[in-house]
N, C-alpha and C positions, 0 to 999 in steps of 0.2 A: 392515576400518574405514577403513584410509588410502584407499580408492579413493574411500568415501565423502565423506571432508573433502575430497578435493581437486578433485569436482564440487560439492558444496558452496560452497567454496570460489571454483570458477569462477563459477558460478552468482552468489555477490557481488561479484565482481570484473566482472562483467558489467553488471551492475544500475549498479553505482559507476559505471560508466566510462557507461552511458548517460545517466545523471544529471547527471554533470559536462559530457557533449555538448551537455545543453541548454541555450538562449540564457537570459541572466539578463533578469528575474529570477526564471525559472523552474529553475535551476540550485541557484541558493538555497534557493527553496522547497522542490525535489526534496528535494535534502541534508538540511533539518531533516524533512519527512513521512516523509524514512525512518527516520530517529535517533527521532521519534516513534515510529513503527509498531514498530520493534524493540524499544525501553525497554517500549511498552505489551506487547509479544506476545515475551520474550526468546527464545522456544524458535522462533520463526517462521523460514522458509527462502526468504529473497529470492531469486526469479528472473527472467528475462525472461518475459514472457506476452503474448501479441500482440505482442510488439515496444516493451512498456513494462514497468515495475518490478510484478510482483506478488508475494504475500506467501503461504502456503500452511504447514502446520505440519508439514510432511514434502517431498520433492523430489520423491514423484512424486503427493502429494496434491493434492485442487483448489486452485485460490486463492480465497483468501476475500476480499481486500482489495490492491486495484491503486491507481494511479494515471498518468496520461497525459497527455501534451500535443498539442492537434491543433490548430493554426491559431491556435495564442496563446491557448490558451484550456489552463488546468489543471483535470484532473476528478480527485476522487478517489472509488473506487467501491467496492461491495461486490458481490461476485458473488450467484448464487443460491444459493449454499452456504452464506452467512453466517447467522448464528442472527440476525434482523432481525424484532420484530414487529411487527404493522400499527400503522398509525395508526390511531387514536382513530375510530371511526365508519366508517371505511374499508376497503377489502381492499388497500387501495394498502402498500405497505414501500419505506421508506426504501431508497436505492440508493444515491446520486451526490449531488458536492458542486461546485460550482466553485470555486476559487481565485485571487486575484490576489496574496494577502501570504499571510503565515502568522504571527497575534500569538500570545501566551501564551493566552489564551481560547481561539483557534480550534486551538489542537496538543493543549489540555487536551482538548476536546471528541474530536477525532481519536482520541484514547489512548485515550477512554471507548468509542469506537464501536467501536475495533482491540479491545479485552479481552471485549465484547459479542458482537461478528460472531466470535468466536473460542469463544465459552461455549457 
């Protein structure tokens, strides 16, 4: 059991280091996103996924929620493994949003997306 904890702790540390290494304001946004995601899904396991923070229900289960920073654009995304309803009247499923700040209303929306995605 300690081996799994050690691996999970290393995964968490890698995610926190990745977030801390982002330029501002993205390091602050990323830290709040991380807190919001973990707060909405306290059993989630963070890990590095394609070079950026990803969240799953287990260390070896598919990532469902992630965020990334590319060329000064912060993206919050849901993978194909997320529970997401189609948009009304279409076959589109919402899966990504851009952020350049994270206010309380947006954090609340992120928390709801996380709860639904893992539902």
